[in-house]
N, C-alpha and C positions, 0 to 999 in steps of 0.2 A: 512484438511490443504491444499491439493492440490487445492481445489476450491478457497480458499482465496488467495492463491499465484497467480492463474490464474486471479482472479478479480484485484488484485493489479497490476499484469503485463499489463493487458489490459488497466486500467486506466492511468498507467504511459505512456503507448504508445501513448495514445491519448492526453495526456498533454505534452508529449516530455520532461519528466524528469525521472531520475533514480528512481528505487524503494527505494534506500537508501535516496535520497533527500525527496521523498514522505513520507517515514516513519518518518523521521525528523519532517517534517511539521505536520503530523497527530498526532503522539503520542510522539513526542520528544525522538525517539528511538535512540540508539547509531549507528554509521555507520556499525557496524559489525552485527547488529541484522538481517538483511535481509539474509545475507550469511548463518547465523547460522539456520535460518528457512529453507532455501533452502537445506542445507546440512542435515537437520533432527537433528541437534544438540540441537535444542530448538524449541518450539512452542508457540504461543501466548495464553494467557489465553482467555476464552470466552469474558470477558469484554473488553479485548484489540481488539479482532476481531470486537466486535460490535462497539467500537469507530472508528476503521478504516473504517467500512462499513458506518458509520454515516458521517464521514468526506468525503468520496468519494461521497456520496448523496448530502451533502451540498456544495461541491465544484467540480461541474462538469467541464469537459473540456470546454473551450470556443470554441464554433463552428464558423467557418468563414462565413461571410454573403455571400449568393449566389446572 
């Protein structure tokens, strides 16, 4: 779970969005979902984690042109 949280945080930092907004985009999660995962009150199912990772892969941060 810690690895998935780190991946989400890194992806969100690169996209400059909140994890809550990201989860809303990726899996239509409730706004509370992220905090429940961080607090250990809930955890995603394997299928959900796979969907999140696929969304991150398919929607990479836009890099500024050099």
